[in-house]
Chimera marker file (.cmm) of the C-alpha trace (Angstrom):
<marker_set name="trace">
<marker id="1" x="-4.375" y="-5.469" z="20.526" r="1" g="1" b="0" radius="0.5"/>
<marker id="2" x="-3.569" y="-8.031" z="17.678" r="1" g="1" b="0" radius="0.5"/>
<marker id="3" x="0.553" y="-9.686" z="17.921" r="1" g="1" b="0" radius="0.5"/>
<marker id="4" x="0.480" y="-8.442" z="14.168" r="1" g="1" b="0" radius="0.5"/>
<marker id="5" x="-0.108" y="-4.721" z="12.859" r="1" g="1" b="0" radius="0.5"/>
<marker id="6" x="-0.849" y="-5.972" z="9.334" r="1" g="1" b="0" radius="0.5"/>
<marker id="7" x="-1.082" y="-9.443" z="8.090" r="1" g="1" b="0" radius="0.5"/>
<marker id="8" x="-1.025" y="-10.066" z="4.431" r="1" g="1" b="0" radius="0.5"/>
<marker id="9" x="-1.878" y="-12.829" z="2.331" r="1" g="1" b="0" radius="0.5"/>
<marker id="10" x="-0.835" y="-13.631" z="-0.810" r="1" g="1" b="0" radius="0.5"/>
<marker id="11" x="-2.955" y="-15.908" z="-2.875" r="1" g="1" b="0" radius="0.5"/>
<marker id="12" x="-0.114" y="-18.661" z="-4.620" r="1" g="1" b="0" radius="0.5"/>
<marker id="13" x="-2.758" y="-20.912" z="-5.717" r="1" g="1" b="0" radius="0.5"/>
<marker id="14" x="-1.708" y="-22.956" z="-9.032" r="1" g="1" b="0" radius="0.5"/>
<marker id="15" x="-4.857" y="-25.031" z="-10.612" r="1" g="1" b="0" radius="0.5"/>
<marker id="16" x="-4.004" y="-28.080" z="-12.220" r="1" g="1" b="0" radius="0.5"/>
<marker id="17" x="-6.574" y="-27.700" z="-15.175" r="1" g="1" b="0" radius="0.5"/>
<marker id="18" x="-4.520" y="-24.625" z="-16.232" r="1" g="1" b="0" radius="0.5"/>
<marker id="19" x="-7.002" y="-22.065" z="-16.212" r="1" g="1" b="0" radius="0.5"/>
<marker id="20" x="-6.369" y="-18.669" z="-14.894" r="1" g="1" b="0" radius="0.5"/>
<marker id="21" x="-4.708" y="-18.382" z="-11.294" r="1" g="1" b="0" radius="0.5"/>
<marker id="22" x="-2.191" y="-15.897" z="-9.398" r="1" g="1" b="0" radius="0.5"/>
<marker id="23" x="0.774" y="-18.355" z="-9.537" r="1" g="1" b="0" radius="0.5"/>
<marker id="24" x="0.902" y="-18.183" z="-13.144" r="1" g="1" b="0" radius="0.5"/>
<marker id="25" x="1.598" y="-14.529" z="-12.545" r="1" g="1" b="0" radius="0.5"/>
<marker id="26" x="4.492" y="-15.336" z="-10.496" r="1" g="1" b="0" radius="0.5"/>
<marker id="27" x="3.004" y="-15.091" z="-7.125" r="1" g="1" b="0" radius="0.5"/>
<marker id="28" x="5.102" y="-17.065" z="-5.118" r="1" g="1" b="0" radius="0.5"/>
<marker id="29" x="7.911" y="-14.813" z="-6.205" r="1" g="1" b="0" radius="0.5"/>
<marker id="30" x="6.035" y="-11.703" z="-5.260" r="1" g="1" b="0" radius="0.5"/>
<marker id="31" x="5.727" y="-13.213" z="-1.858" r="1" g="1" b="0" radius="0.5"/>
<marker id="32" x="8.917" y="-13.826" z="-1.269" r="1" g="1" b="0" radius="0.5"/>
<marker id="33" x="10.037" y="-10.245" z="-2.912" r="1" g="1" b="0" radius="0.5"/>
<marker id="34" x="7.998" y="-8.444" z="-0.161" r="1" g="1" b="0" radius="0.5"/>
<marker id="35" x="8.825" y="-10.900" z="2.939" r="1" g="1" b="0" radius="0.5"/>
<marker id="36" x="12.303" y="-10.044" z="2.272" r="1" g="1" b="0" radius="0.5"/>
<marker id="37" x="11.565" y="-6.000" z="1.582" r="1" g="1" b="0" radius="0.5"/>
<marker id="38" x="9.632" y="-5.755" z="4.804" r="1" g="1" b="0" radius="0.5"/>
<marker id="39" x="12.912" y="-7.805" z="6.649" r="1" g="1" b="0" radius="0.5"/>
<marker id="40" x="15.047" y="-5.142" z="5.227" r="1" g="1" b="0" radius="0.5"/>
<marker id="41" x="12.505" y="-2.224" z="5.832" r="1" g="1" b="0" radius="0.5"/>
<marker id="42" x="11.887" y="-3.397" z="9.260" r="1" g="1" b="0" radius="0.5"/>
<marker id="43" x="12.927" y="-0.153" z="11.324" r="1" g="1" b="0" radius="0.5"/>
<marker id="44" x="10.693" y="1.977" z="8.811" r="1" g="1" b="0" radius="0.5"/>
<marker id="45" x="7.536" y="-0.110" z="9.409" r="1" g="1" b="0" radius="0.5"/>
<marker id="46" x="5.641" y="1.375" z="12.579" r="1" g="1" b="0" radius="0.5"/>
<marker id="47" x="4.307" y="-1.892" z="13.515" r="1" g="1" b="0" radius="0.5"/>
<marker id="48" x="4.909" y="-5.507" z="12.780" r="1" g="1" b="0" radius="0.5"/>
<marker id="49" x="4.097" y="-7.556" z="10.029" r="1" g="1" b="0" radius="0.5"/>
<marker id="50" x="3.278" y="-10.918" z="8.857" r="1" g="1" b="0" radius="0.5"/>
<marker id="51" x="3.803" y="-12.035" z="5.285" r="1" g="1" b="0" radius="0.5"/>
<marker id="52" x="1.780" y="-15.469" z="4.281" r="1" g="1" b="0" radius="0.5"/>
<marker id="53" x="1.263" y="-17.480" z="1.721" r="1" g="1" b="0" radius="0.5"/>
<marker id="54" x="-2.458" y="-18.798" z="0.877" r="1" g="1" b="0" radius="0.5"/>
<marker id="55" x="-4.346" y="-21.023" z="-0.912" r="1" g="1" b="0" radius="0.5"/>
<marker id="56" x="-6.936" y="-20.158" z="-3.419" r="1" g="1" b="0" radius="0.5"/>
<marker id="57" x="-8.240" y="-16.492" z="-2.592" r="1" g="1" b="0" radius="0.5"/>
<marker id="58" x="-11.154" y="-16.886" z="-5.171" r="1" g="1" b="0" radius="0.5"/>
<marker id="59" x="-10.536" y="-13.704" z="-7.043" r="1" g="1" b="0" radius="0.5"/>
<marker id="60" x="-8.652" y="-15.722" z="-9.944" r="1" g="1" b="0" radius="0.5"/>
<marker id="61" x="-10.031" y="-13.394" z="-12.824" r="1" g="1" b="0" radius="0.5"/>
<marker id="62" x="-8.691" y="-10.142" z="-10.732" r="1" g="1" b="0" radius="0.5"/>
<marker id="63" x="-5.133" y="-11.986" z="-10.088" r="1" g="1" b="0" radius="0.5"/>
<marker id="64" x="-2.473" y="-12.033" z="-8.705" r="1" g="1" b="0" radius="0.5"/>
<marker id="65" x="-4.193" y="-10.894" z="-5.455" r="1" g="1" b="0" radius="0.5"/>
<marker id="66" x="-3.272" y="-10.046" z="-2.125" r="1" g="1" b="0" radius="0.5"/>
<marker id="67" x="-5.309" y="-9.318" z="1.148" r="1" g="1" b="0" radius="0.5"/>
<marker id="68" x="-4.001" y="-7.174" z="4.002" r="1" g="1" b="0" radius="0.5"/>
<marker id="69" x="-5.829" y="-7.717" z="7.254" r="1" g="1" b="0" radius="0.5"/>
<marker id="70" x="-7.348" y="-6.254" z="9.480" r="1" g="1" b="0" radius="0.5"/>
<marker id="71" x="-8.712" y="-3.734" z="7.319" r="1" g="1" b="0" radius="0.5"/>
<marker id="72" x="-9.666" y="-6.501" z="4.547" r="1" g="1" b="0" radius="0.5"/>
<marker id="73" x="-7.792" y="-4.644" z="1.808" r="1" g="1" b="0" radius="0.5"/>
<marker id="74" x="-7.814" y="-6.199" z="-1.310" r="1" g="1" b="0" radius="0.5"/>
<marker id="75" x="-5.212" y="-5.596" z="-4.196" r="1" g="1" b="0" radius="0.5"/>
<marker id="76" x="-3.966" y="-6.801" z="-7.268" r="1" g="1" b="0" radius="0.5"/>
<marker id="77" x="-0.100" y="-6.025" z="-8.539" r="1" g="1" b="0" radius="0.5"/>
<marker id="78" x="1.871" y="-6.142" z="-11.943" r="1" g="1" b="0" radius="0.5"/>
<marker id="79" x="5.556" y="-6.208" z="-10.488" r="1" g="1" b="0" radius="0.5"/>
<marker id="80" x="7.771" y="-5.091" z="-8.006" r="1" g="1" b="0" radius="0.5"/>
<marker id="81" x="7.104" y="-1.351" z="-8.235" r="1" g="1" b="0" radius="0.5"/>
<marker id="82" x="3.464" y="-2.312" z="-7.502" r="1" g="1" b="0" radius="0.5"/>
<marker id="83" x="4.312" y="-3.986" z="-4.484" r="1" g="1" b="0" radius="0.5"/>
<marker id="84" x="6.972" y="-1.326" z="-3.505" r="1" g="1" b="0" radius="0.5"/>
<marker id="85" x="4.225" y="0.999" z="-3.540" r="1" g="1" b="0" radius="0.5"/>
<marker id="86" x="2.103" y="-1.275" z="-1.225" r="1" g="1" b="0" radius="0.5"/>
<marker id="87" x="4.542" y="-1.368" z="1.121" r="1" g="1" b="0" radius="0.5"/>
<marker id="88" x="5.424" y="1.889" z="1.252" r="1" g="1" b="0" radius="0.5"/>
<marker id="89" x="1.865" y="3.355" z="1.464" r="1" g="1" b="0" radius="0.5"/>
<marker id="90" x="-0.163" y="1.008" z="3.060" r="1" g="1" b="0" radius="0.5"/>
<marker id="91" x="2.457" y="-0.728" z="5.505" r="1" g="1" b="0" radius="0.5"/>
<marker id="92" x="4.860" y="2.346" z="6.388" r="1" g="1" b="0" radius="0.5"/>
<marker id="93" x="1.942" y="5.054" z="5.732" r="1" g="1" b="0" radius="0.5"/>
<marker id="94" x="-1.145" y="3.589" z="6.578" r="1" g="1" b="0" radius="0.5"/>
<marker id="95" x="-2.519" y="4.663" z="3.182" r="1" g="1" b="0" radius="0.5"/>
<marker id="96" x="-4.679" y="2.793" z="0.902" r="1" g="1" b="0" radius="0.5"/>
<marker id="97" x="-3.113" y="2.517" z="-2.688" r="1" g="1" b="0" radius="0.5"/>
<marker id="98" x="-6.543" y="3.433" z="-4.458" r="1" g="1" b="0" radius="0.5"/>
<marker id="99" x="-5.098" y="2.599" z="-7.922" r="1" g="1" b="0" radius="0.5"/>
<marker id="100" x="-4.231" y="-1.255" z="-6.892" r="1" g="1" b="0" radius="0.5"/>
<marker id="101" x="-7.264" y="-1.988" z="-4.772" r="1" g="1" b="0" radius="0.5"/>
<marker id="102" x="-9.956" y="-4.327" z="-6.218" r="1" g="1" b="0" radius="0.5"/>
<link id1="1" id2="2" r="1" g="1" b="0" radius="0.2"/>
<link id1="2" id2="3" r="1" g="1" b="0" radius="0.2"/>
<link id1="3" id2="4" r="1" g="1" b="0" radius="0.2"/>
<link id1="4" id2="5" r="1" g="1" b="0" radius="0.2"/>
<link id1="5" id2="6" r="1" g="1" b="0" radius="0.2"/>
<link id1="6" id2="7" r="1" g="1" b="0" radius="0.2"/>
<link id1="7" id2="8" r="1" g="1" b="0" radius="0.2"/>
<link id1="8" id2="9" r="1" g="1" b="0" radius="0.2"/>
<link id1="9" id2="10" r="1" g="1" b="0" radius="0.2"/>
<link id1="10" id2="11" r="1" g="1" b="0" radius="0.2"/>
<link id1="11" id2="12" r="1" g="1" b="0" radius="0.2"/>
<link id1="12" id2="13" r="1" g="1" b="0" radius="0.2"/>
<link id1="13" id2="14" r="1" g="1" b="0" radius="0.2"/>
<link id1="14" id2="15" r="1" g="1" b="0" radius="0.2"/>
<link id1="15" id2="16" r="1" g="1" b="0" radius="0.2"/>
<link id1="16" id2="17" r="1" g="1" b="0" radius="0.2"/>
<link id1="17" id2="18" r="1" g="1" b="0" radius="0.2"/>
<link id1="18" id2="19" r="1" g="1" b="0" radius="0.2"/>
<link id1="19" id2="20" r="1" g="1" b="0" radius="0.2"/>
<link id1="20" id2="21" r="1" g="1" b="0" radius="0.2"/>
<link id1="21" id2="22" r="1" g="1" b="0" radius="0.2"/>
<link id1="22" id2="23" r="1" g="1" b="0" radius="0.2"/>
<link id1="23" id2="24" r="1" g="1" b="0" radius="0.2"/>
<link id1="24" id2="25" r="1" g="1" b="0" radius="0.2"/>
<link id1="25" id2="26" r="1" g="1" b="0" radius="0.2"/>
<link id1="26" id2="27" r="1" g="1" b="0" radius="0.2"/>
<link id1="27" id2="28" r="1" g="1" b="0" radius="0.2"/>
<link id1="28" id2="29" r="1" g="1" b="0" radius="0.2"/>
<link id1="29" id2="30" r="1" g="1" b="0" radius="0.2"/>
<link id1="30" id2="31" r="1" g="1" b="0" radius="0.2"/>
<link id1="31" id2="32" r="1" g="1" b="0" radius="0.2"/>
<link id1="32" id2="33" r="1" g="1" b="0" radius="0.2"/>
<link id1="33" id2="34" r="1" g="1" b="0" radius="0.2"/>
<link id1="34" id2="35" r="1" g="1" b="0" radius="0.2"/>
<link id1="35" id2="36" r="1" g="1" b="0" radius="0.2"/>
<link id1="36" id2="37" r="1" g="1" b="0" radius="0.2"/>
<link id1="37" id2="38" r="1" g="1" b="0" radius="0.2"/>
<link id1="38" id2="39" r="1" g="1" b="0" radius="0.2"/>
<link id1="39" id2="40" r="1" g="1" b="0" radius="0.2"/>
<link id1="40" id2="41" r="1" g="1" b="0" radius="0.2"/>
<link id1="41" id2="42" r="1" g="1" b="0" radius="0.2"/>
<link id1="42" id2="43" r="1" g="1" b="0" radius="0.2"/>
<link id1="43" id2="44" r="1" g="1" b="0" radius="0.2"/>
<link id1="44" id2="45" r="1" g="1" b="0" radius="0.2"/>
<link id1="45" id2="46" r="1" g="1" b="0" radius="0.2"/>
<link id1="46" id2="47" r="1" g="1" b="0" radius="0.2"/>
<link id1="47" id2="48" r="1" g="1" b="0" radius="0.2"/>
<link id1="48" id2="49" r="1" g="1" b="0" radius="0.2"/>
<link id1="49" id2="50" r="1" g="1" b="0" radius="0.2"/>
<link id1="50" id2="51" r="1" g="1" b="0" radius="0.2"/>
<link id1="51" id2="52" r="1" g="1" b="0" radius="0.2"/>
<link id1="52" id2="53" r="1" g="1" b="0" radius="0.2"/>
<link id1="53" id2="54" r="1" g="1" b="0" radius="0.2"/>
<link id1="54" id2="55" r="1" g="1" b="0" radius="0.2"/>
<link id1="55" id2="56" r="1" g="1" b="0" radius="0.2"/>
<link id1="56" id2="57" r="1" g="1" b="0" radius="0.2"/>
<link id1="57" id2="58" r="1" g="1" b="0" radius="0.2"/>
<link id1="58" id2="59" r="1" g="1" b="0" radius="0.2"/>
<link id1="59" id2="60" r="1" g="1" b="0" radius="0.2"/>
<link id1="60" id2="61" r="1" g="1" b="0" radius="0.2"/>
<link id1="61" id2="62" r="1" g="1" b="0" radius="0.2"/>
<link id1="62" id2="63" r="1" g="1" b="0" radius="0.2"/>
<link id1="63" id2="64" r="1" g="1" b="0" radius="0.2"/>
<link id1="64" id2="65" r="1" g="1" b="0" radius="0.2"/>
<link id1="65" id2="66" r="1" g="1" b="0" radius="0.2"/>
<link id1="66" id2="67" r="1" g="1" b="0" radius="0.2"/>
<link id1="67" id2="68" r="1" g="1" b="0" radius="0.2"/>
<link id1="68" id2="69" r="1" g="1" b="0" radius="0.2"/>
<link id1="69" id2="70" r="1" g="1" b="0" radius="0.2"/>
<link id1="70" id2="71" r="1" g="1" b="0" radius="0.2"/>
<link id1="71" id2="72" r="1" g="1" b="0" radius="0.2"/>
<link id1="72" id2="73" r="1" g="1" b="0" radius="0.2"/>
<link id1="73" id2="74" r="1" g="1" b="0" radius="0.2"/>
<link id1="74" id2="75" r="1" g="1" b="0" radius="0.2"/>
<link id1="75" id2="76" r="1" g="1" b="0" radius="0.2"/>
<link id1="76" id2="77" r="1" g="1" b="0" radius="0.2"/>
<link id1="77" id2="78" r="1" g="1" b="0" radius="0.2"/>
<link id1="78" id2="79" r="1" g="1" b="0" radius="0.2"/>
<link id1="79" id2="80" r="1" g="1" b="0" radius="0.2"/>
<link id1="80" id2="81" r="1" g="1" b="0" radius="0.2"/>
<link id1="81" id2="82" r="1" g="1" b="0" radius="0.2"/>
<link id1="82" id2="83" r="1" g="1" b="0" radius="0.2"/>
<link id1="83" id2="84" r="1" g="1" b="0" radius="0.2"/>
<link id1="84" id2="85" r="1" g="1" b="0" radius="0.2"/>
<link id1="85" id2="86" r="1" g="1" b="0" radius="0.2"/>
<link id1="86" id2="87" r="1" g="1" b="0" radius="0.2"/>
<link id1="87" id2="88" r="1" g="1" b="0" radius="0.2"/>
<link id1="88" id2="89" r="1" g="1" b="0" radius="0.2"/>
<link id1="89" id2="90" r="1" g="1" b="0" radius="0.2"/>
<link id1="90" id2="91" r="1" g="1" b="0" radius="0.2"/>
<link id1="91" id2="92" r="1" g="1" b="0" radius="0.2"/>
<link id1="92" id2="93" r="1" g="1" b="0" radius="0.2"/>
<link id1="93" id2="94" r="1" g="1" b="0" radius="0.2"/>
<link id1="94" id2="95" r="1" g="1" b="0" radius="0.2"/>
<link id1="95" id2="96" r="1" g="1" b="0" radius="0.2"/>
<link id1="96" id2="97" r="1" g="1" b="0" radius="0.2"/>
<link id1="97" id2="98" r="1" g="1" b="0" radius="0.2"/>
<link id1="98" id2="99" r="1" g="1" b="0" radius="0.2"/>
<link id1="99" id2="100" r="1" g="1" b="0" radius="0.2"/>
<link id1="100" id2="101" r="1" g="1" b="0" radius="0.2"/>
<link id1="101" id2="102" r="1" g="1" b="0" radius="0.2"/>
</marker_set>
């Protein structure tokens, strides 16, 4: 059994050449928000969750992106409402948020 039920990786890459990347879309702030919400909602989330920063996940054209393991479910998001939906549906209820899945 894994120590964490879900492991979330946020691409927070910033490309030096100025080309499209997740960090241009506020990826670090989004990661910080999800990490805080997971802490706040702790008792509602049935299993342990780890929220991490990742380097480039190489899906820049679809970004910003996150990937949740162990299922390897990829998501994009626009705002905190999208992130809240991922938390509620995927982390709490164990359901993929199809409208945000890439």
